[in-house]
Structure formats: structure tokens, C-alpha cells
C-alpha positions in Angstrom: 0.0 0.0 0.0 1.1 3.6 -0.5 2.7 5.3 2.4 2.5 9.0 3.4 5.4 11.2 2.3 7.9 12.5 4.8 11.0 11.7 6.7 10.7 8.0 7.4 12.4 5.4 9.6 12.1 2.0 8.0 11.5 -1.2 9.9 15.0 -2.6 9.4 16.6 0.7 10.5 14.6 1.1 13.7 17.2 -0.7 15.8 16.3 -1.7 19.3 18.4 -4.9 19.1 20.2 -5.7 22.3 18.1 -3.3 24.3 15.7 -4.2 27.0 12.6 -2.0 27.8 10.5 -2.4 30.9 7.0 -0.8 31.2 5.2 -0.2 34.5 2.1 1.6 35.7 2.3 3.3 39.0 0.1 5.3 41.4 -3.7 5.6 40.7 -5.1 3.8 37.7 -6.5 5.6 34.7 -8.5 4.4 31.7 -6.2 4.1 28.7 -3.1 2.8 30.6 -3.6 -0.6 28.9 -3.5 1.0 25.5 -0.2 2.7 26.4 1.2 -0.6 27.7 0.1 -2.3 24.5 1.7 0.3 22.3 5.0 0.2 24.3 5.2 -3.6 24.1 4.4 -3.8 20.4 6.5 -0.9 19.3 9.4 -2.3 21.4 9.1 -5.7 19.8 8.7 -4.1 16.4 12.2 -2.5 16.7 13.8 -5.7 18.0 14.0 -5.0 21.7 13.2 -7.2 24.6 10.2 -5.9 26.5 9.3 -6.6 30.1 6.2 -6.1 32.2 6.7 -4.9 35.7 3.6 -5.9 37.6 2.3 -4.0 40.6 4.3 -0.8 39.8 7.4 0.0 41.9 6.4 -2.7 44.4 6.9 -5.3 41.7 10.3 -3.7 40.7 11.4 -4.0 44.3 10.1 -7.5 44.9 11.3 -8.8 41.5 10.7 -12.5 40.7 7.6 -13.2 38.7 6.6 -9.5 39.0 9.1 -8.8 36.1 8.1 -10.9 33.1 9.0 -10.8 29.4 6.2 -9.6 27.2 5.1 -11.2 23.9 3.0 -9.8 21.1 0.0 -12.0 22.2 0.3 -11.0 25.9 -1.2 -7.5 25.1 -4.0 -8.8 22.9 -7.6 -7.9 23.8 -6.5 -5.3 26.4 -7.1 -2.1 24.4 -10.7 -1.8 25.5 -10.1 -2.8 29.1 -10.1 -0.1 31.8 -7.6 0.3 34.6 -4.3 -1.5 34.2 -3.9 -5.2 33.7 -0.3 -5.2 34.9 -1.4 -3.7 38.2 -0.5 -0.6 40.1 0.5 0.0 43.7 2.0 2.7 45.9 5.3 1.5 47.2 6.7 2.9 50.5 9.8 0.7 50.1 10.8 2.3 46.8 10.9 5.6 48.7 13.9 4.3 50.7 17.5 3.8 49.4 17.4 0.1 50.3 14.2 -0.4 48.2 15.8 1.3 45.2 18.9 -0.8 45.6 16.8 -3.9 45.4 15.0 -2.5 42.3 18.3 -1.8 40.6 19.5 -5.3 41.2 16.3 -6.8 39.8 16.7 -4.7 36.6 20.4 -5.4 36.1 19.7 -9.2 36.4 17.5 -8.9 33.3 19.7 -6.4 31.5 17.0 -3.7 31.7 18.3 -0.1 31.3 15.2 1.5 29.7 12.1 2.3 31.7 8.8 3.5 30.5 6.8 4.8 33.5 3.1 5.5 33.2 1.8 7.4 36.2 1.5 10.7 37.9 4.1 13.3 38.9 5.0 11.4 42.1 5.7 8.2 40.1 7.7 10.1 37.5 9.7 12.0 40.0 10.6 8.8 41.8 11.8 7.4 38.5 14.0 10.4 37.9 15.6 10.1 41.3 16.2 6.4 40.6 17.9 7.4 37.3 20.1 9.9 39.1 21.2 7.4 41.7 21.7 4.6 39.2 25.5 4.6 38.9 25.9 4.8 42.7 23.4 1.9 43.2 25.4 -0.3 40.8 28.6 0.5 42.5 27.1 -0.4 45.8 25.8 -3.7 44.3 29.4 -4.5 43.1 30.8 -3.7 46.6 28.2 -6.2 48.1 29.3 -8.8 45.5 25.8 -9.1 44.2 26.8 -8.2 40.6 30.0 -8.4 38.6 32.2 -5.3 38.2 31.8 -5.3 34.4 28.0 -4.8 34.8 28.6 -1.2 35.9 30.1 -0.4 32.5 27.7 -2.6 30.6 24.6 -1.1 32.2 26.1 2.3 33.0 23.0 4.5 32.4 19.3 4.1 33.1 17.0 5.8 30.6 13.6 7.1 31.7 10.7 8.2 29.6 7.4 9.0 31.2 3.7 9.1 30.2 1.3 10.8 32.5 -1.6 8.5 33.4 -4.0 10.4 35.6 -7.7 11.3 35.4 -7.0 14.6 37.1 -5.1 16.2 34.2 -3.0 18.0 36.9 0.5 17.6 35.3 1.9 20.8 33.9 3.3 20.6 30.4 0.7 18.5 28.7 -2.8 19.5 27.5 -4.2 16.2 28.3 -3.2 13.2 30.4 -4.2 9.6 29.8 -7.5 8.8 31.4 -8.9 12.3 31.7 -11.2 12.1 28.7 -12.6 8.8 29.9 -13.3 10.2 33.3 -15.1 13.1 31.7 -17.2 10.5 29.8 -18.2 8.9 33.1 -19.1 12.2 34.7 -21.1 13.5 31.7 -23.0 10.2 31.4 -24.1 10.6 35.0 -24.9 14.3 34.7 -27.0 13.7 31.6 -28.9 11.0 33.4 -29.4 13.2 36.4 -30.6 16.1 34.4 -33.6 14.1 33.1 -34.8 13.2 36.5 -34.0 16.6 37.9 -36.1 18.2 35.2 -39.0 15.8 35.9 -39.2 16.8 39.5 -37.8 20.4 39.3 -34.9 19.5 41.5 -31.5 20.9 42.2 -28.6 18.5 42.1 -25.3 19.0 43.8 -22.5 16.8 42.3 -19.1 16.2 43.9 -16.5 15.4 41.2 -13.3 13.6 42.1 -9.9 15.3 41.7 -8.0 14.6 44.9 -4.3 14.1 44.4 -2.2 13.5 47.6 1.4 14.5 47.5 2.2 16.9 44.8 5.6 17.0 46.2 6.8 13.4 45.8 7.5 11.6 49.1 10.8 10.4 47.4 12.1 14.0 47.3 10.2 15.7 50.1 12.2 15.1 53.3 9.8 16.9 55.6 6.5 15.1 55.4 4.1 13.3 53.1 0.9 15.2 53.9 0.8 18.0 51.3 -2.5 17.9 49.5 -3.5 19.5 46.3 -7.0 19.2 44.9 -6.8 19.8 41.1 -10.2 20.6 39.7 -9.9 20.1 35.9 -12.7 17.5 35.9 -15.1 19.7 37.8 -14.4 22.7 35.6 -14.6 21.0 32.3 -17.6 18.9 33.2 -19.4 22.1 34.3 -18.5 23.6 30.9 -19.7 20.5 29.1 -23.1 20.3 30.8 -23.8 24.0 31.2 -23.9 23.8 35.0 -25.4 26.7 36.9 -22.5 27.0 39.3 -19.1 25.4 39.8 -16.8 25.5 42.9 -13.2 24.8 42.4 -10.1 25.4 44.7 -8.2 27.4 42.1 -11.1 30.0 42.0 -12.4 30.3 45.6 -15.6 32.4 45.5 -15.7 35.9 46.7 -17.2 36.7 50.1 -21.0 36.8 49.7 -21.0 34.0 47.1 -23.8 32.2 48.8 -26.3 35.0 48.1 -25.1 35.4 44.5 -25.4 31.7 43.8 -29.0 31.5 45.3 -30.0 34.6 43.3 -28.8 32.9 40.1 -30.6 29.6 40.9 -33.7 31.5 41.7 -33.5 33.6 38.4 -33.0 30.4 36.4 -36.1 28.9 37.9 -38.1 32.1 37.3 -36.9 31.8 33.6 -38.8 28.5 33.5 -35.7 26.3 33.9 -36.9 23.2 35.7 -33.5 22.1 37.1 -30.3 23.3 38.6 -26.9 21.6 38.5 -24.1 22.6 40.9 -20.7 21.0 40.5 -18.3 20.9 43.4 -14.7 19.9 43.1 -13.5 17.7 45.9 -11.4 20.0 48.0 -13.3 23.2 47.1 -12.6 26.1 49.5 -13.6 29.6 50.1 -11.3 32.7 50.4 -10.6 31.8 54.0 -9.5 28.2 53.2 -12.8 26.9 54.7 -13.9 23.7 53.0 -17.0 23.9 50.9 -18.8 20.5 50.9 -21.8 19.2 49.0 -23.8 19.1 52.2 -23.0 22.7 52.8 -24.4 23.6 49.4 -27.5 21.4 49.8 -28.3 22.9 53.2 -27.8 26.4 51.8 -30.1 25.9 48.9 -32.8 24.3 51.0 -32.7 27.0 53.6 -32.6 30.0 51.3 -34.7 28.8 48.4 -36.7 25.8 49.6 -35.7 23.9 46.4 -35.9 20.1 46.5 -32.1 19.4 46.5 -30.2 16.1 46.2 -26.5 15.3 46.5 -24.6 12.8 44.3 -21.0 11.9 45.0 -19.5 10.3 41.9 -16.4 8.8 43.5 -14.5 6.0 41.9 -17.0 5.5 39.1 -14.9 8.2 37.4 -11.9 5.9 37.3 -13.7 2.9 35.9 -15.1 1.7 32.7 -13.9 1.4 29.2 -11.4 4.0 27.9 -12.8 6.5 25.4 -11.6 6.6 21.8 -9.6 9.7 22.6 -7.7 8.0 25.4 -6.9 4.9 23.3 -5.5 7.0 20.5 -3.6 9.4 22.8 -2.1 6.4 24.8 -1.2 4.6 21.6 0.5 7.6 20.1 2.3 8.4 23.4 3.4 4.7 23.8 5.0 4.6 20.4 6.6 8.0 20.9 8.0 6.8 24.3 9.8 3.9 22.6 11.2 6.2 20.0 12.4 8.5 22.7 14.1 5.6 24.5 15.9 4.6 21.3 17.2 8.1 20.8 18.2 8.9 24.4 21.9 9.1 25.5 23.6 9.1 28.9 23.4 12.9 28.8 19.7 13.1 27.9 17.5 14.2 30.8 14.5 12.1 31.7 11.6 13.2 29.6 7.9 13.0 29.6 5.9 12.5 26.4 3.2 15.2 26.3 0.4 16.5 24.1 0.4 20.1 22.8 -2.6 20.8 20.7 -2.6 18.0 18.2 1.1 17.2 18.4 3.3 15.0 20.5 6.2 16.7 22.3 8.9 15.7 24.7 9.6 17.8 27.7 12.2 17.5 30.5 10.5 15.6 33.3 11.7 17.7 36.2 10.8 21.0 34.5 7.2 19.8 34.4 7.3 18.5 37.9 8.8 21.8 39.1 6.0 23.8 37.5 3.4 21.4 38.9 4.9 22.1 42.4 4.7 25.8 41.7 1.0 25.5 41.3 0.7 24.0 44.8 2.9 26.8 46.2 0.8 29.4 44.7 -2.3 27.8 46.1 -0.8 27.6 49.6 0.1 31.3 49.4 -3.4 32.2 48.2 -2.1 33.5 44.8 -5.1 32.0 43.1 -4.9 33.9 39.8 -1.3 32.9 39.4 -2.1 29.3 40.2 -4.7 29.3 37.4 -2.1 30.6 34.9 0.5 28.1 36.1 -2.1 25.3 35.5 -1.6 26.1 31.8 -3.4 27.8 28.9 -6.0 25.0 28.6 -7.2 25.3 32.2 -7.1 29.1 32.1 -9.1 29.3 28.9 -11.6 26.8 30.1 -12.2 28.9 33.2 -12.5 32.1 31.2 -15.0 30.4 28.8 -17.1 29.1 31.7 -17.3 32.5 33.3 -18.3 34.0 30.0 -21.1 31.5 29.2 -22.5 30.7 32.7 -22.8 34.2 34.3 -24.8 36.7 32.4 -23.9 40.3 33.1 -26.8 42.7 33.9 -28.1 44.7 30.9 -26.7 47.9 32.3 -23.1 46.4 32.2 -23.3 45.1 28.7 -21.6 47.0 25.9 -23.8 48.4 23.2 -22.5 47.5 19.8 -25.6 48.0 17.6 -24.4 45.0 15.5 -26.6 42.1 14.4 -24.9 38.7 14.0 -26.6 35.6 12.4 -25.6 32.0 13.2 -26.6 29.0 11.2 -25.7 25.3 10.7 -24.9 24.0 7.2 -24.5 20.4 6.0 -25.1 17.2 7.8 -25.8 17.3 11.6 -22.8 16.7 13.9 -22.8 16.2 17.6 -21.5 19.4 19.3 -23.2 21.8 16.9 -25.7 22.9 19.5 -22.9 23.5 22.0 -21.2 25.7 19.4 -24.4 27.7 18.8 -25.0 28.2 22.5 -21.5 29.5 22.9 -21.8 31.8 19.9 -25.1 33.2 21.1 -24.0 33.9 24.7 -20.6 35.3 23.7 -22.3 37.5 21.2 -24.8 38.8 23.7 -21.9 39.4 26.2 -20.2 41.5 23.5 -23.3 43.6 23.1 -24.6 42.2 19.8 -28.1 41.2 18.9 -28.0 37.5 17.9 -30.1 36.0 15.2 -30.7 32.2 14.6 -31.2 31.0 11.1 -33.2 27.7 10.8 -32.4 25.0 8.2 -29.2 26.5 6.9 -29.1 28.7 3.7 -32.4 27.2 2.7 -34.0 28.7 5.7 -32.0 31.9 5.2 -33.4 32.7 1.8 -36.9 31.7 3.0 -36.6 34.2 5.8 -36.6 31.7 8.7 -34.6 34.1 10.9 -35.4 35.2 14.4 -33.7 36.8 17.3 -32.3 34.3 19.8 -31.6 35.2 23.4 -29.5 34.0 26.3 -32.1 31.8 27.9 -33.2 30.3 24.6 -30.0 28.2 24.4 -30.1 26.9 27.9 -29.5 23.1 28.1 -28.2 22.9 24.5 -24.7 21.6 25.2 -25.8 18.0 25.7 -28.2 17.8 22.8 -27.2 15.8 19.7 -28.0 16.7 16.1 -28.8 20.3 15.2 -31.6 22.1 17.1 -31.5 25.0 14.6 -32.0 22.5 11.8 -29.4 22.1 9.0 -29.5 21.5 5.3 -26.9 20.9 2.5 -28.4 23.6 0.3 -25.7 26.0 -1.0 -26.4 29.7 -1.3 -25.2 30.4 -4.9 -28.7 30.0 -6.5 -30.4 32.1 -3.9 -27.9 34.9 -3.3 -30.4 37.6 -4.3 -32.9 36.4 -1.7 -30.2 35.9 1.0 -29.0 39.5 0.3 -32.5 40.7 0.7 -32.8 39.0 4.1 -29.5 40.4 5.2 -30.8 43.9 4.4 -34.2 43.2 6.0 -32.6 42.1 9.3 -29.6 44.4 9.1 -27.2 41.4 9.5 -23.6 42.7 10.1 -21.8 39.3 10.4 -22.3 35.6 9.8 -21.1 32.6 11.8 -21.5 29.4 9.8 -21.1 26.1 11.6 -20.8 23.0 9.4 -18.8 20.8 7.2 -17.6 20.9 3.6 -20.8 22.4 2.4 -20.2 25.3 4.8 -16.8 25.8 3.3 -18.3 25.8 -0.2 -20.9 28.2 1.0 -18.4 30.8 2.2 -16.6 30.6 -1.1 -19.8 31.3 -3.0 -20.7 34.2 -0.7 -17.2 35.6 -1.2 -17.7 35.5 -4.9 -21.1 37.2 -4.5 -19.5 40.2 -2.9 -18.7 41.5 -6.4 -22.4 41.9 -7.0 -23.9 42.3 -3.6 -22.5 44.7 -0.9 -24.6 42.9 1.7 -22.0 40.1 1.7 -19.2 42.5 2.6 -19.5 41.6 6.3 -17.3 39.4 8.5 -17.9 35.8 7.8 -16.3 33.0 9.8 -16.7 29.2 9.6 -16.4 26.7 12.4 -15.8 23.2 11.2 -18.4 20.6 12.3 -18.7 17.3 10.5 -18.2 13.6 11.6 -16.1 13.1 8.4 -13.4 15.5 9.6 -12.8 16.4 5.9 -12.7 20.2 6.2 -9.5 21.8 4.8 -7.7 24.1 7.3 -8.5 22.1 10.5 -7.0 19.0 12.0 -10.2 18.3 13.8 -13.9 19.1 13.4 -16.8 19.2 15.9 -18.6 15.9 15.8 -15.7 13.6 14.7 -14.9 12.6 18.3 -18.5 11.5 19.0 -18.5 9.5 15.8 -15.2 7.8 16.7 -16.6 6.8 20.1 -19.7 5.4 18.4 -17.4 3.3 16.1 -15.1 2.2 18.9 -18.0 1.2 21.2 -19.7 -0.8 18.4 -16.4 -2.5 17.4 -15.9 -3.5 21.0 -19.3 -5.0 21.2 -19.0 -6.8 17.8 -15.7 -8.3 18.9 -17.2 -9.4 22.2 -20.0 -11.1 20.4 -17.4 -13.6 19.1 -16.0 -14.4 22.5 -17.6 -17.9 22.3 -16.7 -18.4 18.7 -13.1 -19.1 17.7 -11.4 -17.4 14.7 -13.8 -14.8 13.3 -13.1 -11.7 11.3 -15.4 -8.7 11.2 -15.7 -6.4 8.2 -17.0 -3.0 9.3 -18.0 -0.1 7.0 -17.7 3.4 8.3 -19.0 6.8 7.1 -16.8 9.6 5.9 -17.4 10.1 2.2 -14.0 10.0 0.5 -12.3 10.9 3.7 -10.7 7.9 5.6 -10.4 9.6 8.9 -13.0 7.6 10.7 -11.9 4.3 9.3 -8.2 5.0 10.1 -8.5 6.6 13.6 -11.4 4.4 14.5 -9.3 1.4 13.5 -6.4 2.6 15.7 -8.8 3.0 18.7 -10.5 -0.3 18.1 -7.4 -2.3 17.4 -8.1 -3.1 13.7 -6.0 -5.3 11.6 -6.6 -3.2 8.4 -8.4 -0.1 7.3 -9.2 0.5 3.7 -9.5 4.2 2.6 -9.6 6.2 -0.6 -6.5 8.2 0.2 -4.3 5.0 0.2 -5.2 3.1 -2.9 -5.3 -0.7 -2.6 -5.7 -3.6 -5.0 -6.4 -7.3 -5.0 -2.8 -8.1 -4.0 -3.2 -5.9 -0.9 -6.4 -7.6 0.0 -4.8 -11.0 -0.4 -1.8 -10.0 1.7 -4.1 -8.9 4.5 -6.0 -12.2 4.4 -2.8 -14.1 4.6 -1.6 -11.9 7.5 -4.8 -12.6 9.4 -4.5 -16.3 8.7 -1.0 -16.3 10.3 -2.3 -14.4 13.3 -5.2 -16.8 13.7 -2.7 -19.7 14.1 -1.6 -18.1 17.4 -3.8 -17.3 20.4 -5.5 -14.3 18.6 -9.0 -15.4 17.7 -10.7 -12.3 16.4 -9.9 -9.9 13.6 -11.3 -6.5 12.7 -11.2 -4.8 9.3 -12.6 -1.4 8.7 -13.6 0.1 5.3 -14.4 3.7 4.5 -17.6 3.8 2.5 -16.1 5.4 -0.6 -12.6 3.8 -0.4 -13.1 2.0 -3.7 -15.8 1.9 -6.4 -15.2 -1.8 -7.1 -13.8 -3.3 -3.9 -17.0 -2.8 -2.0 -17.8 -3.9 1.5 -19.7 -6.9 0.1 -16.7 -7.8 -2.2 -14.2 -7.6 0.7 -16.6 -9.7 2.9 -17.0 -12.4 0.2 -13.2 -12.4 -0.5 -12.3 -12.8 3.2 -15.0 -15.5 3.6 -13.7 -17.5 0.7 -10.0 -17.1 1.4 -10.4 -17.8 5.1 -12.2 -21.1 4.7 -10.9 -23.6 7.2 -9.2 -20.9 9.2 -11.8 -18.3 10.1 -15.3 -17.3 9.3 -16.5 -13.8 8.5 -19.2 -11.3 9.4 -20.0 -7.8 8.1 -21.6 -4.7 9.6 -22.5 -1.3 8.1 -22.6 1.2 10.9 -24.5 3.9 9.0 -26.0 7.0 10.5 -25.6 5.8 14.1 -22.2 7.6 13.7 -24.0 10.9 13.4 -26.4 10.4 16.3 -26.3 10.4 20.0 -25.3 12.9 22.7 -22.1 14.7 22.0 -18.9 13.5 23.7 -17.2 15.8 26.3 -14.5 16.6 23.7 -17.1 17.8 21.1 -19.0 19.8 23.7 -16.0 21.6 24.9 -14.2 21.9 21.5 -17.5 23.3 20.0 -17.9 25.7 22.9 -14.4 27.1 22.9 -13.8 27.3 19.1 -17.2 29.0 18.7 -16.5 31.5 21.5 -13.2 32.4 19.8 -14.9 32.8 16.4 -17.4 35.3 18.0 -14.7 37.3 19.6 -13.0 37.5 16.2 -16.2 38.8 14.6 -16.6 41.4 17.4 -13.1 42.6 16.8 -13.5 42.8 13.1 -16.8 44.7 13.5 -15.3 47.2 15.9 -11.9 47.7 14.1 -12.8 47.6 10.4 -16.5 48.5 10.0 -16.7 51.3 7.5 -19.9 52.6 5.9 -21.7 49.3 6.6 -19.0 47.1 5.0 -16.2 45.0 6.2 -13.8 43.8 3.5 -11.2 41.0 3.5 -12.8 39.0 6.3 -14.0 35.6 5.2 -12.2 33.0 7.3 -12.2 29.5 8.7 -11.2 28.9 12.3 -9.4 25.6 12.6 -7.0 23.6 14.7 -3.6 23.5 13.1 -1.1 21.4 15.0 -0.7 23.4 18.2 -3.0 26.4 17.7 -6.4 27.6 16.7 -5.8 29.7 13.5 -8.0 31.9 11.4 -7.3 31.2 7.7 -8.8 33.0 4.7 -11.1 30.6 2.7 -9.4 31.8 -0.5 -6.1 30.5 0.7 -7.7 27.1 1.7 -9.2 26.8 -1.8 -5.7 25.9 -3.0 -5.5 23.2 -0.4 -8.7 21.4 -1.3 -9.7 18.5 -3.5 -13.2 19.7 -4.5 -14.0 16.6 -6.5 -13.7 14.3 -3.5 -14.4 16.9 -0.9 -11.3 16.4 1.2 -8.1 18.4 1.9 -5.1 17.6 -0.3 -3.0 16.9 2.7 -4.3 15.2 5.8 -2.3 14.9 9.0 -3.9 11.7 10.2 -2.4 9.7 7.3 0.8 9.6 9.4 -1.1 7.5 12.0 -1.7 4.7 9.5 1.7 3.2 9.8 1.3 3.3 13.6 -2.0 1.3 13.2 -0.2 -1.2 11.0 2.7 -1.6 13.4 0.4 -2.3 16.3 -1.4 -4.9 14.1 2.0 -6.7 13.4 2.7 -5.5 9.9 6.2 -4.5 8.8 6.0 -1.1 7.4 7.8 2.3 7.3 7.1 4.7 10.0 7.1 8.5 9.5 8.9 10.3 12.3 8.8 13.8 10.8 6.4 14.8 13.6 8.1 12.9 16.3 8.6 15.0 19.4 11.9 16.8 20.0 13.0 17.7 23.5 11.7 21.1 24.3 11.3 23.3 27.3 8.0 23.8 29.2 7.7 27.5 28.5 8.4 27.0 24.8 5.7 24.4 24.6 3.0 27.1 24.9 1.7 28.3 21.5 1.3 32.0 20.9 -2.0 31.7 19.1 -4.8 31.4 21.7 -5.8 28.0 23.2 -4.0 25.1 21.7 -5.9 22.6 23.9 -8.1 20.7 21.4 -8.3 18.1 24.1 -10.3 20.4 26.3 
């Protein structure tokens, strides 16, 4: 099959021969850890290294024996979809002592292990770094004791450490997202969505306590004074409040001002007066007021009952947030990080500092471990000294922007405090529905109102526009929209070119000064047509910006689109269930057809998340020889303990090699070895409640788009016209970037409705490697060691991962 262009490392040149890599999970468990372990093992074996499991974290390293076992390809099969960590995790007091680390060093040297991949929180990673710094001294001590030979000191002279942060709290500075956070958000939002239905039925107020406790920001290995320092990071509480549109959120980084009790009750009362039948209050574990007094869920309940008399219930989510199947995002993140960790270990030298593999925007980066730990500790120090605003900034751009966005959308300013712009802005959805569209509309409406604009909603896209289906939409009209799937405004694929005269008339009639278009490739085409219409109609000389929203993720100018994550989760969940259906049947291969038009994003990335053996897409042409090679490859795998295979096919990957054809080919060629089943997923990929990622991505990108519109209107509005302002706002690697649609026209394949270059094609070799194919691997985007401060992009919020 064709490979993506770029700087490549080929299979035979990825030399890990003679090296031994050990992988362990330590501290609290997090969904997605197994995907990371699987990626480390398979990438390590791919490059010819020996790979070992260390069971039970540092305790297993200290105890040795059967806790350190060599891993095989098959030993990580069927673990991608399993939550927690199958190799176990434990907090080890003995490793905190010099004697414990001496035992651990002996156990590693006995097996020739000098490369450690540690998956855990900052305490686990800090302990690994100390172990690395002590390594040569520990070996010398072992020689003195006569436990190891003198030549072992030279042979195993350096211990190399690469970390991955596995923590549902997302409290580690230097990365936008930690493994497990997205899955924890899924658990929280599932509960909140369920609670909202019963709360609405009975007009109740629910107070939810969200986990986030993290004991020991200063690692007990390095802190010589005590082990009782406590930090309560509140990322989960903040982002879940943003994702569900909670009425109030209480987090330790933003202690409420004195008198907050009265303000909160006033808001709850106003919401009920506005015919809202429920209230949701989210409280982070460890929430405090300005006087460091704890704020508990019971405090909140008693306050609401006493002051308002509302029927109020408390729900403490607890460890349900740690459990369950990892989300598609966490599987993909962990797989990418696991492969990157092995590459980092191969490239490290004795002088290379211990690093942690991190995520910045949509790109993997490597950061010095101790720089990240130091900044994480600075957050705690700022909290202790009540420098709360500084603590928020130190938490990173992602956390800071989430907080700003929540404040902007949840708390409406009084009319007297709002600016008066006298501008009218219209928002509409164009193309097929995508989960997260409603969150984007809600965000646009509320930010627009906060900027002083009058907001108008257009029903049914440009078809509704030319028919005059336009009405003013107010703050309260979009309440509760974040969790709704589909498009509440209605959306159509109709393009505006044939109706520009009528659309111009409606713009004049309603005095529309700017347009926000939320949609897929049709939305992109629409903006190009409106841009052309400026030559004839002055009404289109207004700021126009597009926010990408499509499950296909085929919009040029953006790595990600609203709705694609929800579709990926639908594919991943379905594939899990399909594979499970064969648990009582030996040797079965499933052929799954995904949506996407000519874009193979869903098939490729869904295949990576579900552990597919192959994924057929239009962008990578294939023929009968490729199909035959895949069948033979699966046949070989079926001779081992692997009993199930999964093959994905993008709906328009080939005109002749249809899903039926591939199914029949696999059925015929697999006779006597495996049988075959097929499934067409269809429109279930477009339905359902939006994922936390899509809710938050839609909310933040739409808010930024509205702020851009406001700036354009204020800075460049001349005689009712704004020129040179027709853009698409998209995620490009590390940043959200505004790009003129004229420029993106050169980057588009209009026949097949896809970008000419697509970043995710570089993930295809990764998927093949993890499926045991020998293939080239593109390392042009592999992380290079950077510094934490340089990791932050200049252009707004780079956190696509919420």
C-alpha cells in the first residue's frame, strides 16, 4: 500500500536490538493505561528490543521474581478496551527508601533492563527520575556487596527514563491532556446527563461532587519533611461544568468571593423564574472559600434548601470516574504516546535528561520531566500562598481558557453592564448534523450577547436563510443545548449560490452585520460562494467565519472538526461489542463499514482506537494483492492465540472493492481458518449525545470565532461594510488559527471533498505496526526535546483536548 510522504524510519533501521525495555504503571489507575502498555510492548518488539512487564508498579520492581516478566505480542492482545491497568499498580513505600531502590536496581540489572517507560502521575515520574540519578551509585554499591559483577557497571552504566502521564486529574503541567482524563469526563457527563432528566421531571437541584483529589504533589521520594501535602486539582469539575452547562461550579483554584452564597442563590432563583426546571451545581473535591474553609456538597445542599426551599439532592460520583472502558480519545492518545515513548528511549543518550511525552494541541512533544514537575509544584505553592490567579495561569493555557469560557457563558452580566455595539450577528448550521453543533451555537449566542450584539438564529441553513426563517435568539433560549445531539437549529446541505439575491434581501431586512457558519464541507463551499457574490452584492461585505463541524473531519484548514470525536466513540464502542460477540466463537473476522465520504479519517483513527488489523481508505489506494496479503496476514495471526480480527472500510474507499466484495473475499479465502461477518454502521455515527470533547471543543472554538467577529466589526466597520474578512477557524497542530477561505481553496480537492494533505495519514503506519505489519514509520512529527515555556503556542488556546 502507498505510504504518506515525509522523513521515514524503515523497519530494518529502527534498531532496538540488544536493548531491554520495561514498562510499568504506578500510582492511581487511569483508563487508557492498557492502550499505552500495549503500544510500548508492540513498538518495542517491532524495533527488535526485549520488552518486560513490571507488575504492581514500583512494588513489583522492588520485589522482583515473577513480577518482572518478558512480554510477547500476544500477551497484550484484547486489552485495548479494558479499563484500569492489567499489569497492576501500587503505591510502594519501600521504593521511597534507598534500600528499596537498591533492590529494584538489582532486579533490573539481572535482566539487562536499562530502559524504563513509566506510566503514572508526577510522584511516580519524580521517583523514576531520582532512581535514574542514583543509578550509577546503586550499581557501584551492588558491586561492593558482591551481588553483581564489576563489568555490569560499565555494561549497564546508564538508566534511561521516559514517562507518560496517566491520571484522570489532568494535573500535570506541560501537557494539554493526560491519559484517562477524557474517559473520566465521559463517566461524569453520562451521570450528569442522566441526572438532568430526573431533575427536570421533579424540578430538582442536584449538587454533584467530582473527584480530583491528588495527595502528594511533592513526591515523598524527594520531600524530606512530610508526606501530607495535599492539592485538589479541579480540571474534571471545571470541564464537566462547561460540558453540561452547570449553573455553578466551585473549584479550589477559584475560591468564590465573600457573599458568594447569596449570589449563587440569586442565580438559581433567576433560572427557575426563567422556566428552567432544574439546577446543576458541581463541586470539586477540595473546594474552598477565600478563607480556606472547605465547601462541601452538604454545605451547598443545606444552603439551597434553607434559602430557596428547592428540592435538593446530592450525588458523589467517587471512583466511578476511574472505571469503565477507555474512550476513543484516550486509546488514541495512549497509543501515540506509547510509540513516541519507545522512539524517545531509542534516541536517548547518557546525557539526555529524563523526559515525559506530552500533548500540545494535536502534536506530541517531549519535555524535560523535572521542568514539568517543578511547574506542577509551583501550582501548589501558589495555592498555599493564596495566589489563586497565578495558580490558574500556572495550570496552563488550557485550564485558564476553560475557566474564562465558563465564566463568559455561565454568568450573564446585567443589561446595564453590557456594551452596546448595535451590531446584528446571524448564526446558522450548514451540511449534515454533527454532535456538538448545539454547544457551538449556544456558545456563539451567549458570547455575542456578552459582546453587546443582537444575535439571530437561522433555521435550516441557507435554505431557511433565503426563505426568511430568521429570528432573534436570546440568552435563555440556548439553555441546556450543550448535551443535545444533532442540530436544534436545523441544518440542510443547500448551497447559497442559487439564492444569493434572496439571501442578500434577508440580510438587508434584518440588518445582519456578520455571519457565523457552523458546518462541514458544504459550509466551506458556501463561504466561497458568498465571497464571490461580494462582487455583485454589498450585503455580503460583512465578517464571515466558519467553524468546522462534521463527523467526516474532511474540512480543509483544520486537523479536527466538531462531531468527529463523538462518531469515533460510536465506532469504537460498536467494534468492542462486535468483537465481544465472538467471545464464544473461535477465529472470526469482522468487516465494518464506516462513514466519511471519501475521507478515511473515521476508518483509520477508529481502526487505531478499536485495534483493527486493516483499514481501507480512498487516500491510500489498494488492490487485490493488498487484500490477499491482508487475508494471509490474518491467517497467520489466527494460528496463534489471537482469535478475532477486525477490518474497517471507509464507505467510498473504492468503487469496485465494495464492503460486500471484501466480505466475500475474506469469507472465501479464510475457509478452514476463520469465518467472516460484516456490519455497516451507517447513521448511528452521526447520532447520540455529543462527547465531552465535542461539547468543549465546540464551545471554545465558537467563542473564539465570535470574539474575532466582534473585533472585526469594531476595528474595520466602514460605511456598513467589512472587507477581507471571510475565514475558517481551525485547529492546526498546536494552535487555533484563522485562515482566509481563498487560501484554503488551494489546499482542497473539491471533487472528493477532502483536503489535499491530511495529518492523520501519518497515523496509518502506527496502526499497522500495532497490528503486526512490517511497514515504514514516518517520524517527521516525532517529538523533539523542548522546554516547558516554549511548549505554549502564541495563538490562543491550543488545547483541542479540552
